[in-house]
C-alpha positions as CSV (number, residue, x, y, z in Angstrom):
1,M,150.2,94.0,31.1
2,R,150.7,93.1,34.8
3,L,153.1,96.0,35.2
4,V,150.6,98.4,33.7
5,R,147.8,97.1,35.9
6,S,150.0,97.5,39.1
7,L,150.9,101.1,38.2
8,W,147.2,101.9,37.5
9,C,146.1,100.5,40.9
10,M,148.9,102.4,42.7
11,A,147.7,105.7,41.1
12,L,144.1,105.0,41.8
13,G,144.9,104.1,45.5
14,S,146.9,107.2,46.1
15,M,144.0,109.3,44.7
16,I,141.3,107.9,47.0
17,G,143.4,107.2,50.0
18,V,143.4,103.4,50.0
19,S,146.5,101.2,50.0
20,P,147.4,99.6,46.8
21,A,147.0,96.1,48.3
22,I,143.5,96.8,49.4
23,A,142.6,98.6,46.2
24,Q,143.7,95.5,44.3
25,T,141.6,93.1,46.3
26,A,138.5,95.3,46.8
27,P,135.6,94.0,44.8
28,K,134.4,96.3,42.1
29,G,131.6,98.6,43.2
30,D,132.2,98.1,47.0
31,I,131.9,101.6,48.5
32,R,133.2,100.6,52.0
33,F,136.6,101.6,50.8
34,Q,135.5,104.9,49.2
35,R,136.5,108.2,50.8
36,K,134.2,111.2,50.8
37,S,135.8,113.7,48.5
38,N,136.5,117.3,49.5
39,A,136.3,118.3,46.0
40,P,133.3,120.3,44.6
41,A,130.2,118.4,43.8
42,E,131.0,118.4,40.1
43,T,134.3,116.7,40.7
44,A,133.2,114.3,43.5
45,M,132.9,110.6,42.8
46,P,129.5,109.4,41.8
47,A,127.2,108.2,44.6
48,A,126.7,104.5,44.9
49,S,123.3,103.0,44.2
50,A,120.9,101.9,47.0
51,E,121.8,98.3,46.4
52,Q,125.5,99.1,47.0
53,T,124.9,101.0,50.3
54,Y,126.3,99.2,53.4
55,Q,123.9,99.0,56.4
56,A,124.8,97.5,59.7
57,E,122.4,94.7,60.8
58,P,121.0,94.9,64.4
59,I,122.6,92.6,66.9
60,P,120.0,89.9,68.0
61,S,119.1,90.2,71.7
62,T,118.1,87.5,74.2
63,P,115.6,87.7,77.1
64,T,118.6,87.9,79.4
65,D,119.9,91.0,77.6
66,E,116.5,92.7,77.7
67,A,116.1,92.0,81.4
68,F,119.6,93.4,82.0
69,L,118.7,96.6,80.1
70,K,115.5,97.0,82.1
71,Q,117.4,96.6,85.3
72,V,120.0,99.2,84.2
73,N,117.2,101.5,83.3
74,F,115.5,100.9,86.7
75,D,118.8,101.6,88.5
76,E,119.4,104.7,86.5
77,Y,116.3,106.3,87.9
78,N,116.3,104.9,91.4
79,V,119.9,104.7,92.6
80,G,120.4,107.2,95.4
81,D,116.7,107.7,96.0
82,A,116.7,107.7,99.8
83,M,112.9,107.7,100.1
84,A,112.6,104.6,98.0
85,D,115.3,102.8,99.9
86,Q,113.6,103.7,103.2
87,A,110.2,102.4,101.9
88,R,111.8,99.3,100.6
89,M,113.3,98.6,104.0
90,Q,109.7,98.5,105.4
91,S,108.8,95.6,103.2
92,P,109.2,91.9,104.3
93,T,112.3,90.0,103.4
94,P,111.5,87.5,100.6
95,M,110.4,84.3,102.4
96,P,107.4,81.9,102.4
97,M,104.4,83.8,103.8
98,H,101.6,81.3,103.1
99,G,99.3,84.2,102.1
100,Y,100.1,86.4,105.0
101,A,101.5,89.9,104.4
102,G,102.4,88.9,100.8
103,Q,101.2,87.0,97.8
104,S,99.3,83.7,97.8
105,N,102.0,81.4,98.8
106,L,105.3,83.1,98.3
107,N,106.3,86.7,98.8
108,L,109.0,87.4,96.2
109,S,108.8,91.2,96.1
110,T,110.1,93.9,98.5
111,D,109.1,96.8,96.3
112,P,106.6,99.0,98.2
113,A,104.9,99.9,94.9
114,N,103.7,96.3,94.6
115,A,100.3,96.2,96.2
116,T,100.6,92.5,96.9
117,T,103.5,93.0,99.2
118,G,102.7,93.5,102.9
119,I,104.3,96.2,105.0
120,R,106.4,95.1,107.9
121,L,104.7,95.0,111.3
122,D,107.9,94.9,113.4
123,T,109.5,98.2,112.7
124,A,107.2,100.7,114.4
125,F,107.3,99.9,118.1
126,G,109.7,98.5,120.7
127,V,108.8,96.2,123.6
128,V,106.7,98.8,125.4
129,R,104.1,100.0,122.9
130,D,102.1,102.5,125.0
131,V,100.7,103.5,128.4
132,E,96.9,104.0,128.9
133,T,94.4,105.3,131.4
134,A,90.7,104.6,131.2
135,V,87.6,105.7,133.2
136,Y,84.4,103.7,133.0
137,L,81.1,105.2,134.2
138,S,77.6,103.8,134.7
139,E,74.6,104.4,137.0
140,H,75.9,101.8,139.5
141,Q,79.7,102.1,139.5
142,S,82.7,104.0,138.2
143,S,86.1,102.4,137.7
144,T,89.5,103.8,136.8
145,L,92.2,101.6,135.3
146,T,95.8,102.4,134.3
147,G,98.4,100.2,132.6
148,M,100.4,99.5,129.5
149,T,100.7,97.4,126.3
150,V,103.9,95.4,125.6
151,L,104.8,93.6,122.4
152,P,107.3,90.9,123.4
153,F,107.2,89.1,120.1
154,Q,107.2,90.8,116.7
155,T,107.8,89.5,113.2
156,P,107.5,91.1,109.8
157,C,104.0,89.6,109.5
158,W,102.8,89.0,113.1
159,V,102.7,90.9,116.4
160,F,102.0,89.4,119.7
161,G,101.1,91.7,122.6
162,V,99.7,91.9,126.2
163,R,97.8,94.7,127.7
164,G,97.7,94.8,131.5
165,M,95.7,97.4,133.5
166,G,94.8,97.8,137.2
167,G,92.8,100.2,139.2
168,Y,90.0,100.9,141.6
169,V,86.2,100.4,141.4
170,D,83.8,102.7,143.3
171,N,80.3,101.2,143.6
172,E,77.2,103.3,144.3
173,S,75.4,100.2,145.7
174,M,75.1,96.4,145.6
175,T,78.6,95.6,146.8
176,S,81.7,97.1,148.4
177,D,84.4,99.1,146.6
178,G,87.6,97.2,145.6
179,V,90.6,96.6,143.4
180,A,90.2,95.6,139.7
181,Y,92.5,94.4,137.0
182,S,92.2,93.5,133.3
183,I,94.5,91.5,131.0
184,D,94.3,91.2,127.2
185,A,96.6,88.8,125.2
186,F,96.3,89.3,121.4
187,A,97.9,88.6,118.1
188,G,97.7,90.8,115.0
189,T,98.5,90.1,111.3
190,R,97.4,90.8,107.8
191,Y,96.0,88.6,105.0
192,K,96.1,90.5,101.7
193,K,94.3,93.7,102.5
194,L,92.5,92.4,105.6
195,Y,94.1,93.4,108.9
196,H,92.8,91.4,111.8
197,K,93.6,90.5,115.4
198,I,92.3,88.0,117.8
199,G,92.7,87.9,121.6
200,W,91.7,86.5,125.0
201,F,90.9,88.6,128.0
202,I,90.0,88.4,131.7
203,D,88.4,91.2,133.7
204,S,88.3,90.9,137.5
205,Y,86.9,92.9,140.3
206,N,86.9,91.6,143.9
207,D,85.3,88.1,143.6
208,W,83.8,88.8,140.1
209,N,85.5,87.5,137.0
210,K,84.8,87.8,133.3
211,I,86.7,85.9,130.7
212,G,86.2,85.9,126.9
213,L,87.5,86.3,123.3
214,A,87.9,89.4,121.2
215,Y,88.2,89.8,117.4
216,S,88.8,92.8,115.3
217,A,89.1,93.4,111.5
218,M,90.0,96.3,109.3
219,T,89.8,96.6,105.5
220,E,88.8,99.0,102.7
221,L,85.3,98.4,101.4
222,P,83.7,99.9,98.3
223,I,81.8,103.2,99.0
224,L,82.4,102.8,102.7
225,G,86.1,103.2,102.6
226,V,88.3,101.9,105.5
227,T,86.0,100.1,107.9
228,T,86.7,98.4,111.3
229,V,84.8,95.8,113.3
230,D,85.5,95.2,117.0
231,T,83.8,92.4,118.9
232,A,84.2,91.1,122.4
233,F,82.4,88.0,123.9
234,G,82.6,87.8,127.6
235,F,81.3,85.1,130.0
236,R,80.9,85.1,133.7
237,S,83.3,83.1,135.8
238,S,82.1,83.7,139.4
239,N,79.3,82.9,141.8
240,D,76.4,85.0,143.0
241,Q,76.6,86.8,146.3
242,F,73.7,87.2,148.8
243,K,72.8,89.6,151.6
244,P,70.5,87.7,154.1
245,G,69.8,90.9,156.0
246,I,67.8,92.2,153.0
247,F,64.8,90.1,151.9
248,Q,61.4,90.3,150.3
249,P,58.8,90.4,153.1
250,S,56.2,88.5,151.2
251,T,58.4,85.7,149.9
252,F,61.4,86.1,152.3
253,N,63.7,85.9,149.3
254,T,67.0,87.5,150.1
255,L,68.9,90.0,148.0
256,R,70.9,88.4,145.2
257,I,73.9,90.2,143.5
258,E,74.7,88.5,140.2
259,Q,77.0,89.1,137.3
260,A,75.9,89.1,133.7
261,Q,75.9,85.6,132.2
262,T,77.2,86.9,128.9
263,D,78.6,90.3,127.9
264,Y,78.6,90.9,124.1
265,Q,80.0,94.1,122.6
266,F,80.1,95.2,119.0
267,R,81.6,98.3,117.4
268,V,81.6,99.2,113.7
269,G,83.7,102.2,112.7
270,H,84.9,104.3,109.8
271,F,88.1,106.2,109.3
272,W,87.2,109.7,107.9
273,C,90.9,110.4,107.8
274,E,94.0,109.2,109.6
275,Q,93.2,111.3,112.7
276,V,89.5,110.7,113.1
277,Q,87.4,107.6,113.4
278,T,83.8,107.3,114.5
279,G,81.3,104.5,114.6
280,I,78.3,102.8,116.3
281,T,78.3,100.7,119.4
282,G,76.0,97.8,120.5
283,N,75.9,95.9,123.8
284,F,73.9,92.9,124.9
285,Y,73.9,91.2,128.4
286,S,72.0,88.2,129.5
287,W,71.0,87.5,133.1
288,E,69.8,84.4,134.9
289,Y,67.5,86.2,137.4
290,N,67.1,89.6,135.7
291,D,65.7,90.6,132.4
292,D,68.2,90.7,129.5
293,E,69.6,94.1,128.7
294,W,70.8,95.9,125.6
295,G,72.4,99.2,124.8
296,A,73.3,101.2,121.6
297,G,75.3,104.3,121.0
298,A,78.4,105.7,119.3
299,F,82.2,105.9,119.8
300,A,85.0,108.1,118.5
301,N,88.8,107.9,118.3
302,L,91.0,110.9,117.9
303,Y,94.7,110.4,116.9
304,L,97.0,113.3,117.6
305,G,100.5,112.1,116.8
306,R,101.5,109.8,119.7
307,L,98.3,110.6,121.6
308,R,95.0,108.7,121.2
309,V,91.8,109.8,122.8
310,S,88.8,107.4,122.8
311,S,85.2,107.8,124.0
312,D,82.1,105.7,124.0
313,V,78.5,106.3,125.1
314,T,75.6,103.9,125.1
315,G,72.1,103.9,126.4
316,G,69.1,101.5,126.6
317,T,67.7,99.0,129.0
318,E,71.2,98.7,130.4
319,G,71.0,102.4,131.5
320,L,73.5,105.0,130.6
321,R,77.1,103.8,130.2
322,G,80.3,105.1,128.7
323,Y,84.1,105.4,129.0
324,V,87.0,107.8,128.1
325,K,90.5,106.5,127.4
326,L,93.8,108.3,126.9
327,A,96.8,106.5,125.5
328,L,100.4,107.6,124.8
329,S,102.4,105.5,122.3
330,F,106.2,105.1,122.1
331,G,108.4,103.9,119.3
332,A,108.3,105.6,115.9
333,N,106.3,108.7,115.3
334,A,102.9,108.2,113.8
335,A,104.0,109.9,110.5
336,D,107.1,107.6,110.3
337,R,105.3,104.2,110.6
338,P,104.8,102.1,107.4
339,R,101.7,102.8,105.3
340,D,99.8,100.2,103.3
341,C,98.6,101.4,99.9
342,R,95.6,99.0,100.1
343,V,94.2,100.8,103.2
344,P,95.0,104.4,102.4
345,G,94.8,107.1,105.0
346,V,95.1,104.8,108.0
347,D,98.0,103.9,110.4
348,A,97.5,100.2,109.9
349,V,100.5,99.1,112.0
350,G,99.2,101.2,114.9
351,W,95.8,99.7,114.7
352,V,96.8,96.1,114.4
353,S,99.4,96.3,117.2
354,R,97.0,97.2,120.0
355,A,94.2,95.2,121.8
356,T,90.6,95.3,120.7
357,D,88.7,98.4,122.0
358,R,86.1,97.3,124.5
359,D,84.5,98.1,127.9
360,Q,86.5,96.4,130.5
361,S,84.1,96.9,133.4
362,V,82.1,94.0,135.0
363,R,78.3,94.2,134.9
364,L,76.4,93.5,138.1
365,R,72.7,93.6,139.0
366,E,70.8,93.0,142.2
367,S,67.4,91.4,142.7
368,L,65.3,89.9,145.5
369,T,65.6,86.4,144.2
370,G,68.0,84.9,146.7
371,P,67.3,81.8,148.8
372,I,65.1,82.0,151.8
373,P,67.3,82.3,154.9
374,I,67.2,79.3,157.3
375,A,66.2,80.1,160.8
376,P,68.9,79.4,163.4
């Protein structure tokens, strides 16, 4: 019987293409060892039942495997994308930011598509940021200043700069002409989608000095869009001057030339597009021996590549005042500077890396309120 069984297995194995040893050990009904027959349908072996069909079970995956597959898929669509690589270089290196130019406490992403990641502030300009010329006009004086802005300290999240300007003041009355200078020291940064800068300044003309603080902010607001606020609070740091040869006949009070006790400036603007910004201006000056003054008007900034043209006109009890500024920037072209998706349509790096816009002239007034001259 054993011999007959062996011969039968050998014959069956040669017919279906399976070795005799496997055919002997294969369990009955296991179709894994069946070969599809080339014979016609009527001579082919009967198909196995559904219970007998072998199906491969899926290999269980782990979170690590899924993360790896996602990374492979990301690389498949992004490797070699020069634009993405360039944009990614503009993002800060992962490091603690404490809420500045990144997430709440830790910036872990350098992907520019992530809105919580801040753009780098140190890739657009070199040490010399721009050169600038400004002309200030009023009913009593005109002054022309020329200078530059330098950025000696720059980090991915902060920029520190100094604007220094010097020139000449031509007075229509009150006091003699002379040399003037103005210095602004400022720092700019970003907190989430709020760009802001704070600075200290001094304006000087002959023996008249004004010192103060400046603050600016820019963000996108609902309905209003990208909005800016520029403020400057100046305080006198000089003494009054007198002209004994000019006096009031009835009281014998001499002519007093005084500087404004306070000089407050406010500007609220809106970016219509990356090249055009307009807004309203408000001024307030307090005097010790003259009536307080105010003024209101409008300003406009025009950005043409590296060139920026600014103008401001106000009127009121202060009289008619205004200025025109022309600035030429260096470093990267305006179109090549990093852009922030949270403040669309604005060169945020260019805005935060320059001093607050303000009127740098010194306000003077004269009145017959001086002391009575003492007879010799």
